[in-house]
TORPA-661041 format. One line per 3 residues: for each residue x, y, z of C-alpha. Coordinates in steps of 0.001 Angstrom, whole numbers, m for minus. Each point is the difference from the previous one (the first is absolute). Last residue first. Example, Ala and Ser with C-alpha at 12.3 -4.5 7.8 and 13.67 -1.06 7.14 Angstrom:
2
13670 m1060 7140 | m1370 m3440 660 .
END
This chain:
438
62070 1075 15910 | m759 1700 m3344 | 1515 m3019 m1818 .
m2469 m2290 1823 | m3004 2088 m1068 | 1110 255 m3617 .
623 m3744 m85 | m3472 m776 1369 | m1830 1695 m2931 .
m3530 666 1323 | m2630 m2562 m1003 | m766 m1205 3544 .
m152 3533 1433 | m2495 1070 m2675 | m2030 m3149 621 .
m214 753 3723 | m828 3672 m633 | m2888 m1085 m2285 .
m1342 m2891 2108 | m254 1730 3369 | m3055 2152 m774 .
m1771 m2941 m1690 | 713 m2336 2927 | m1190 2563 2544 .
m3116 783 m2034 | m884 m3691 m275 | 605 m610 3684 .
m2033 3113 832 | m2949 m1187 m2101 | 141 m3527 1447 .
m65 1346 3565 | m2953 2305 m671 | m1926 m2778 m1760 .
717 m2494 2789 | m1174 2402 2701 | m3146 1011 m1895 .
m895 m3621 m803 | 467 m1041 3631 | m2500 2516 1436 .
1195 600 3573 | m2083 3165 489 | m2970 m2052 m1177 .
m2105 1354 m2854 | m3795 438 m98 | 216 3710 735 .
3140 1509 1475 | 277 3353 1773 | m686 m1330 3508 .
2636 m2701 m504 | 2684 2460 m1116 | 1847 m57 3347 .
69 m3774 m411 | 2482 588 m2802 | 2667 835 2591 .
m216 m3420 1671 | 533 m1962 m3251 | 2212 2612 m1658 .
2867 m411 2476 | 472 m3679 m835 | m272 817 m3710 .
2582 2771 435 | 2482 m2407 1533 | m423 m2458 m2865 .
70 2654 m2704 | 3203 1486 1412 | 1655 m3451 1 .
m1138 m549 m3597 | 1596 3293 m1038 | 3096 m691 2073 .
464 m3287 m1952 | m1030 1496 m3366 | 2824 2518 m359 .
3003 m2234 763 | m1637 m2840 m1924 | m383 2286 m3006 .
3706 809 84 | 1054 m3657 221 | m2475 m1101 m2671 .
1093 2765 m2385 | 3632 m1075 434 | m813 m3637 m708 .
m2054 983 m3063 | 2954 1995 m1339 | 2193 m3079 308 .
2598 m664 2700 | 3312 m1350 m1290 | 2656 1167 2470 .
479 3255 m1927 | m3754 589 255 | 116 m451 3783 .
3012 2313 256 | m1728 2699 m2041 | m3167 m293 2128 .
2021 441 3186 | 1723 3054 m1471 | m3368 1497 m1037 .
m1524 m621 3436 | m272 3712 848 | m1627 597 m3384 .
m2491 m2796 674 | m722 1611 3375 | m934 3231 m1740 .
m2229 m1557 m2674 | m1669 m2262 2576 | m636 2961 2295 .
m1318 2241 m2768 | m2322 m2670 m1442 | m1317 m911 3452 .
m672 3670 778 | m1695 758 m3329 | m2262 m3057 333 .
m732 819 3642 | m763 3636 m835 | m2499 m1098 m2658 .
m1580 m2572 2341 | m265 2614 2765 | m1594 2526 m2354 .
m2591 m2544 m1121 | m644 m1019 3624 | m597 3622 982 .
m2313 681 m2951 | m1937 m3239 505 | m333 535 3764 .
m1432 3486 m560 | m2381 m1200 m2719 | m1265 m2940 2076 .
m633 2339 2940 | m1826 2475 m2266 | m2222 m2744 m1442 .
m660 m1425 3480 | m1034 3484 1202 | m1897 1050 m3129 .
m2432 m2899 367 | m3198 2058 243 | 946 2257 m2910 .
486 m2994 m2287 | m3344 m1461 1095 | m1863 3245 m709 .
1737 157 m3387 | m1280 m3495 m805 | m3468 1099 1049 .
136 2697 m2637 | 37 3516 1354 | m2158 3147 16 .
989 1541 3326 | m2596 2771 261 | m3466 839 m1325 .
m1376 2954 1954 | m3673 988 261 | m1036 3384 m1424 .
m1017 m1330 m3410 | m2713 m2202 1581 | m1668 m2776 m1979 .
1604 951 m3314 | 3239 360 1940 | 27 m3763 640 .
m732 m825 m3642 | 2648 2459 m1165 | 2595 m1685 2206 .
m950 m3346 m1518 | 603 1299 m3516 | 3421 1396 927 .
1123 m3254 1664 | m1257 m2348 m2737 | 3366 m432 m1748 .
1615 m543 3392 | m1687 m3423 262 | 1462 m1470 m3228 .
m2639 m2371 m1393 | m3090 m1851 1231 | m269 2015 3179 .
m594 m773 3660 | m978 3166 1866 | 411 811 3702 .
m1441 3333 1200 | 1564 1037 3295 | m1354 1323 3298 .
2754 1139 2400 | m1851 2969 1573 | m3104 m2205 m130 .
905 m1636 3324 | m3531 m1401 364 | m2844 m1456 m2040 .
m2617 m2382 1375 | m2864 m1586 m1890 | 627 1375 m3511 .
3754 m576 464 | m460 m3745 371 | 2240 m1190 2881 .
3207 m2039 m363 | 1761 m1658 2936 | 3707 m826 369 .
2012 m2257 2287 | 3731 m101 m588 | 2103 m397 m3145 .
3765 m370 304 | 2053 3198 m78 | 2187 855 m3018 .
m2610 1674 m2212 | m1025 2177 2930 | m3339 1459 1099 .
m2207 m2718 m1477 | 1336 m2810 m2149 | m2622 m2575 m951 .
m1639 m3047 1574 | m2515 m1678 m2284 | m3677 812 369 .
m2807 m1298 2235 | m3631 942 m560 | m3406 734 1529 .
988 709 3613 | m2882 1609 1884 | 581 3496 1349 .
398 816 3681 | m1517 m1121 3270 | 1344 2160 2862 .
2326 m1888 2345 | 1905 3140 1012 | 1372 1096 m3355 .
m1278 m1935 m3005 | m827 m3689 118 | m91 m1431 m3509 .
m3023 m2090 m853 | 222 m3465 m1526 | m1842 m787 m3246 .
3166 m1142 m1756 | 2761 m644 2566 | m87 m3808 m452 .
1211 m1654 3172 | 3060 m1135 1914 | 2286 3035 m2 .
m2723 2666 m123 | 1573 3225 1279 | 3655 m576 m902 .
m520 m2284 m2990 | m2523 2408 m1542 | 2226 2975 874 .
2920 m1501 m1919 | m2157 m1039 m2943 | m1303 3541 m592 .
m3335 1388 1118 | m3102 1210 m1845 | m2704 1954 1768 .
m3759 420 64 | m2527 2286 1706 | m3569 m896 m959 .
m1453 2574 m2452 | m1035 3492 1154 | 3158 1695 m1276 .
1519 m2016 m2806 | 799 m3558 m1017 | m2373 m5 m3006 .
2841 1093 m2279 | 1609 m3381 699 | 2946 m994 2183 .
2012 m3106 m820 | m1258 m3489 650 | 730 m3088 2095 .
3402 m1695 5 | 3549 584 m1241 | m486 3166 m2058 .
3220 892 m1791 | 1516 3518 286 | 600 1406 m3505 .
m64 3619 1142 | m2798 1066 m2347 | m1944 m3241 454 .
354 220 3796 | m1181 3614 m3 | m2993 m547 m2293 .
m2636 176 2785 | 1152 3280 1629 | 2410 126 2940 .
361 928 3668 | 3266 m1318 1333 | 862 m1398 3413 .
3201 m1120 1749 | m917 m1430 3375 | 338 1777 3337 .
m536 m2322 2972 | m2912 m609 2363 | 511 m2898 2391 .
m2636 m2722 64 | 2621 m2768 m148 | m1221 m1070 m3462 .
611 3518 m1263 | m2109 3140 368 | 332 2465 m2877 .
1091 3644 236 | 75 1530 m3467 | 3041 1144 m1952 .
1477 2426 m2501 | 3721 m338 m741 | 2163 2633 m1639 .
3113 m798 m2048 | m1895 m77 m3299 | 992 m3632 m506 .
m3640 m1034 m487 | m2314 2865 m1004 | m2085 1419 2846 .
m3580 1095 m577 | m452 m2272 m2970 | m2049 873 m3064 .
m450 m2336 m2940 | 361 m338 m3757 | 113 m3069 m2234 .
802 m675 m3664 | 617 3614 m1070 | 1132 211 m3640 .
m2819 2323 m1108 | m1111 2310 2857 | m3538 m835 1174 .
1225 m1512 3275 | 1593 3333 958 | m3332 1849 m199 .
m1889 m2393 2262 | 2967 m153 2364 | 58 3801 386 .
m3743 89 699 | 346 m2619 2738 | 2959 1872 1492 .
m2024 3193 440 | m3134 m1828 1198 | 1974 m1839 2686 .
1580 3269 1182 | m3422 1645 159 | m1383 m2887 2055 .
3053 82 2288 | m620 3625 907 | 2135 3156 m306 .
514 m291 m3736 | m941 3544 m1102 | 1431 1769 3014 .
1902 m1752 2747 | 2270 m2997 m153 | 597 m2418 2877 .
3626 m1123 m502 | 1287 3548 597 | 3760 m410 564 .
159 m2904 m2472 | m2140 1959 m2414 | m3636 104 m1139 .
m1475 m1716 m3032 | 2813 m1619 m1901 | 84 m1069 m3646 .
3193 m2046 m310 | 273 m1434 m3483 | 1266 m3570 m487 .
675 m1793 m3284 | 182 m3786 m317 | 1234 m1786 m3138 .
2366 m2252 1999 | m203 76 3800 | m1548 m3478 415 .
m955 m619 3641 | 849 m2363 2858 | 3641 812 536 .
1413 m2866 m2080 | 3751 366 348 | 2030 1056 m3028 .
725 3542 1215 | 1006 m1102 3496 | 2104 m2871 m1323 .
1847 2400 m2302 | 572 2433 2882 | 1257 m2777 2303 .
2330 m1321 m2698 | 1369 3538 m467 | 446 570 3745 .
1707 m3365 541 | 2324 470 m2969 | 988 3504 1094 .
758 m1145 3553 | 1999 m2958 m1320 | 1871 2247 m2420 .
774 2481 2781 | 1441 m2695 2247 | 1941 m1540 m2902 .
1538 3351 m939 | 1214 441 3579 | 1665 m3410 m33 .
1464 392 m3486 | 1770 3212 910 | 1120 m1350 3377 .
1404 m3244 m1460 | 1828 1851 m2775 | 1524 2462 2476 .
1066 m2832 2313 | 1726 m1784 m2874 | 1784 3243 m845 .
1279 407 3552 | 991 m3645 411 | 1953 47 m3272 .
1736 3238 952 | 1111 m1410 3369 | 1240 m3332 m1330 .
1675 1185 m3153 | 2306 2416 1792 | m420 3742 25 .
1307 532 m3461 | 1204 3211 m1617 | 1744 m396 m3352 .
3208 1829 m1005 | 2077 m3126 292 | 2821 896 2366 .
m1418 3119 1670 | m3481 m1525 346 | 1382 m3230 1361 .
2033 1937 2557 | m3117 1958 1005 | m2018 m3121 856 .
m3592 1291 107 | m1835 m593 3308 | m1035 3618 552 .
m1470 123 m3520 | m2478 m2757 867 | m1066 1741 3196 .
m547 3251 m1898 | m1764 m1792 m2861 | m2450 m1617 2458 .
m509 2996 2289 | m1222 2358 m2719 | m3519 m1488 m172 .
m352 509 3752 | 1096 3632 m238 | m2370 717 m2890 .
m2849 m1682 1889 | 723 2135 3060 | 35 3171 m2104 .
m3287 m926 m1702 | m1655 m719 3369 | 1217 3308 1456 .
m1452 1902 m2960 | m3279 m1918 141 | m377 767 3718 .
795 3683 m531 | m2594 243 m2769 | m2611 m1709 2204 .
END
């Protein structure tokens, strides 16, 4: 890798040196000896500097478009309704077992003991002042791990469906709206009729032309499953970016599984983190030997789940910011240098009656024409190249017109601002001094 980087740096240095070498090779030596100023002819130098401006602006435009698309996608992702309200929600993971040993041994080796453990925790947590709702869920949304059950679809084929085992106040704690039917009650426990709640997506998928309430889910190989008693709004599951799919909720006192990811979810009246220490004590009051890990607000869970789009937006923003800065410096330097080369021309124009505004217009036109040309070519290249970002974008088209126009307008403004000062300085220079020097 070190050798590759070294070779790449050398090649880039050679390529960047070609332009001044080629320009110097075309200098008229007789002109240099007579006047003391090296010129390679107005045509060749003008084309070279115009090309440099066009390339600088073109690359900056590509990065600005990429940055704009990623930022708009991230904003849209954060503003989108994902089916629950993350504000004032604190989560505490209280696992029984581990990912490598999902069926725990020892004190909580049976489902009944696990149910009793979590039931006692919830009873204590609900007594804490400032707690509006508290629930247990075996697999918190956006945790990166999916738990599922095999349900038979309308075609009779069994397919894995996202499943969570929850306590009655889960939907209140998470802020997931109930669309139809009822939520779970404390009476939905072992020995009572098996019940389930499904989301809108699964209701449309399994029961497209009828009311799902009262229908039975088919689990596994055509085995009758729980009766549907409610339908809730779709909500994010494994990923904040992926659209919702089918999901089924089971009361934890009837069937509990995957307890190695079990999490207490608490909706609070005030700042959630302020109750973290008190809630830990309530859990340890039930069993001081059980771990309490990953105490996070739901907003922090969301931020951690979207680290990829956030990181991509940050990278593009840094690169585009650097490119804009380098473009501004480059345009300023080129306009300042070419204005010096055109000092004699400017002096003649002023002597013939041109005003300072006329001179500024001529110099700005020489800078803005290649700038606009570079923007045009870069825009044509950006349309197919931006499609490479399609899988990273959320709710934003890779050809988003607002992003393209904003990037172009920003570079036009920066180009004009960077060119204005050297252009005005050239226009206000004393023409007689320049002509006497020649």
